C-alpha positions in Angstrom: -21.9 7.6 2.1 -18.2 8.2 2.6 -16.2 11.3 2.0 -13.0 9.8 0.6 -9.8 11.8 0.4 -7.3 10.1 -2.0 -3.8 11.5 -1.5 -1.2 11.1 -4.2 2.3 12.2 -5.2 1.7 14.8 -7.9 2.8 18.3 -8.6 -0.8 19.6 -8.7 -4.4 18.5 -8.7 -7.0 21.0 -10.0 -10.1 21.9 -7.9 -12.1 19.7 -10.3 -9.9 16.7 -9.4 -7.9 16.6 -12.6 -4.3 15.4 -12.0 -2.1 17.9 -13.8 1.3 16.2 -13.5 2.1 12.7 -12.2 3.4 9.3 -13.3 1.4 6.9 -15.5 1.5 4.4 -12.7 -0.1 6.9 -10.3 -2.7 7.7 -12.8 -3.6 4.0 -13.1 -3.7 3.6 -9.3 -6.1 6.5 -9.0 -8.4 5.2 -11.7 -8.3 1.6 -10.4 -9.0 2.7 -6.8 -11.9 5.0 -7.8 -13.4 2.1 -9.8 -13.1 -0.1 -6.7 -14.9 2.5 -4.6 -17.6 2.9 -7.1 -18.2 -0.8 -7.7 -18.1 -1.9 -4.1 -20.3 0.8 -2.6 -24.1 0.8 -2.6 -24.3 4.5 -2.0 -22.6 7.3 -4.0 -19.5 8.6 -2.3 -17.7 11.9 -2.5 -14.2 11.2 -3.8 -11.6 14.0 -3.7 -8.1 13.5 -5.1 -5.4 15.8 -3.9 -1.6 16.1 -4.1 0.1 15.6 -0.8 1.4 19.1 -0.6 -2.1 20.5 -1.0 -3.2 19.0 2.3 -2.1 21.6 4.8 -3.9 24.8 3.9 -7.6 24.9 4.7 -9.9 25.5 1.8 -13.6 25.8 1.1 -13.8 22.0 0.6 -11.4 20.6 3.2 -10.7 21.4 6.9 -8.2 19.2 8.8 -10.5 19.2 11.8 -13.3 17.6 9.8 -13.4 14.0 11.2 -15.8 12.7 8.5 -13.1 12.2 5.9 -11.9 8.7 5.1 -8.1 9.2 4.4 -6.7 7.0 1.6 -3.1 7.9 0.8 -1.6 6.3 -2.3 1.8 7.8 -1.5 4.3 7.5 1.3 5.3 11.1 0.8 3.1 12.9 3.2 3.9 16.2 5.0 5.2 15.3 8.5 2.8 17.7 10.1 -0.2 16.2 8.4 -2.3 14.4 11.1 -4.7 11.6 10.3 -5.4 8.3 12.0 -2.6 6.3 10.3 0.0 9.1 10.4 2.3 7.3 12.8 2.1 4.1 10.8 3.0 5.9 7.6 5.9 7.7 9.3 7.2 4.3 10.5 6.9 2.8 7.1 8.7 5.7 5.6 11.6 5.1 8.0 13.2 2.4 5.8 16.5 2.2 7.7 14.7 2.0 11.1 12.3 -0.7 9.9 15.2 -2.8 8.5 17.0 -2.5 11.8 13.9 -3.7 13.7 13.6 -6.7 11.3 17.3 -7.5 11.7 17.2 -7.3 15.5 14.0 -9.3 16.0 14.3 -11.9 13.2 18.0 -12.0 12.4 16.8 -11.6 8.8 19.1 -10.2 6.2 18.0 -6.7 5.1 19.0 -4.1 2.6 21.1 -2.3 5.2 23.6 -5.2 5.0 23.9 -5.0 1.2 24.1 -1.4 0.1 22.1 1.8 0.5 20.9 1.7 -3.1 19.6 -1.9 -2.9 15.9 -2.5 -3.6 13.9 -5.7 -3.4 12.2 -6.8 -6.6 9.3 -8.8 -5.1 6.2 -7.8 -3.2 4.1 -9.9 -0.9 0.5 -8.5 -0.6 -0.9 -8.6 2.9 -4.6 -7.9 3.1 -4.9 -6.9 6.7 -8.6 -7.2 7.5 -10.3 -6.5 10.8 -10.3 -10.3 11.5 -6.6 -10.9 10.6 -4.3 -11.1 7.6 -4.7 -12.8 4.3 -1.8 -13.3 1.9 -1.9 -12.7 -1.8 0.3 -14.3 -4.4 3.8 -12.7 -4.7 4.2 -9.9 -7.3 7.5 -9.6 -9.2 9.0 -7.2 -11.7 8.0 -7.6 -15.3 10.3 -7.6 -18.3 9.5 -4.0 -19.2 10.5 -1.1 -17.0 7.9 -0.2 -14.3 5.9 -3.3 -15.1 4.9 -6.1 -12.7 3.5 -9.6 -12.9 1.5 -11.9 -10.6 1.7 -14.6 -9.5 5.3 -15.5 -8.8 5.7 -18.9 -7.3 7.9 -19.5 -4.2 8.6 -22.6 -2.3 7.2 -23.1 1.3 10.7 -22.5 2.8 10.5 -18.9 1.5 6.7 -18.4 1.9 6.4 -19.4 5.6 9.0 -17.2 7.1 7.8 -14.4 4.8 4.3 -14.7 6.1 5.5 -14.8 9.7 7.7 -11.7 9.2 4.8 -9.8 7.6 2.4 -10.7 10.4 4.9 -9.8 13.2 5.9 -6.6 11.6 2.4 -5.4 11.1 1.6 -6.3 14.7 4.6 -4.3 15.9 3.5 -1.4 13.8 -0.1 -1.6 15.2 -1.3 -1.8 11.7 -4.8 -0.8 10.7 -7.0 -2.6 8.2 -5.5 -2.0 4.8 -3.5 -3.6 2.0 0.2 -3.7 2.6 3.1 -4.7 0.3 6.1 -6.3 1.9 9.0 -5.6 -0.5 11.8 -8.1 -0.4 14.5 -9.8 -2.5 16.6 -12.9 -2.5 20.3 -13.4 -2.2 21.5 -16.9 -2.8 18.0 -18.2 -1.9 18.1 -16.2 1.4 15.3 -13.8 2.2 16.3 -10.2 2.2 13.9 -7.6 3.7 13.6 -4.2 2.0 10.6 -2.3 3.3 6.8 -2.3 3.8 4.3 -0.1 2.0 1.1 0.8 3.9 -1.1 1.0 0.8 -1.4 -0.8 -2.6 1.6 0.8 -4.3 2.2 0.5 -8.1 3.1 -3.2 -8.0 -0.4 -3.9 -6.9 -1.6 -3.0 -10.4 -0.4 -6.5 -11.4 -3.4 -7.9 -9.5 -6.0 -6.2 -11.8 -7.6 -8.9 -14.0 -5.5 -11.6 -12.3 -6.7 -11.7 -8.7 -10.3 -11.5 -7.5 -10.9 -9.2 -5.8 -7.9 -7.2 -7.0 -5.8 -5.4 -4.4 -7.5 -2.0 -4.8 -10.9 -3.6 -4.1 -9.4 -5.4 -1.1 -8.0 -2.0 0.1 -11.4 -0.4 0.0 -13.0 -3.3 1.7 -10.4 -3.2 4.4 -10.7 0.5 4.9 -14.5 0.2 5.2 -14.3 -3.0 7.2 -16.1 -5.1 4.7 -15.5 -8.9 4.8 -13.2 -10.5 2.3 -14.0 -14.2 2.0 -11.3 -15.4 -0.4 -8.6 -14.5 -2.9 -8.8 -16.2 -6.2 -6.2 -16.1 -9.0 -7.8 -16.2 -12.4 
């Protein structure tokens, strides 16, 4: 049995676990991840959903010194003083400018720093970073409607191969732990442009539900609990 602490970006979560104010995408992420935990576990787990700002005070259910919790942030916005096994990794991924500088220096790859400060990539490469090594999902792209996403997006090998290599080397440099990561990128005149990397299945990963087996939230749980993932299949 696992004690699972799911951390989200929300104004408030009640003691009963009801999310009182957050985005529809976050609501779907929570629901999908909880389903993944339930369906992929033989035992019943304790799942607690909290807003990131509710982490620091001790309460009758949570003490930061309790090492039995399995931390599952679904947000990059964590208190800087919040300490958990992947804290340094999340801090590094939140440093978008610094990560871009590292990519530019080590790969001579165009990044968002060379375009403008408000630029964002509109594609996401899922990297399922298992205990045995990485697996790469099909690229996710923006949908026609706002805040919608679609998978798969086809890319030629001349884009895929350097993208895979960049993702692998970046996660190695970050000393990444088993998890699902999303490498966000764009294209400028057919040239790869690096944006950032997400250390959890952010909202674009919802595109994998009903499309990829196992979907990225199931993959995330399997990575966190070090279960084997044998293959990724697009329906």
